[in-house]
C-alpha positions, -999 to +999 in steps of 0.1 A: +006-190-528-006-162-550-028-137-531-051-132-561-061-169-560-069-168-523-089-136-528-108-151-558-117-182-538-128-161-509-151-141-532-165-174-547-172-187-512-190-155-502-211-155-534-218-192-529-230-186-493-253-158-505-266-180-534-273-208-509-291-186-485-312-170-512-321-204-526-332-215-491-354-185-487-370-191-521-375-228-514-392-219-481-415-194-498-423-219-525-431-246-500-453-221-481-471-212-513-478-248-525-491-261-492-527-256-481-516-242-448-492-215-436-459-230-426-450-199-407-482-200-386-477-237-379-441-232-368-453-205-344-478-229-330-450-254-324-460-280-350-430-303-350-439-321-382-438-289-402-405-280-385-390-313-396-401-308-432-389-272-433-355-283-418-353-310-444-359-285-471-331-263-458-307-292-455-315-305-490-312-272-507-280-263-487-263-295-497-274-293-534-263-256-539-232-261-517-221-290-539-226-269-570-206-240-555-179-263-542-174-280-575-171-245-591-141-238-569-122-267-583 
């Protein structure tokens, strides 16, 4: 195997992880802005329903962006 291909794939993976994390942060901030309550405060109070919704947002965004990045490696 050529080392440059391995290094390039590693760089793509790192950039993809950073893109995924930044998209998750932006998605959480957008969700917090469009809802009439503060998701952060509700999570601190232990509101399980808000926790499930926020977790679902993270999973959905992670899968979507991860698929885009993964397809870019092929």
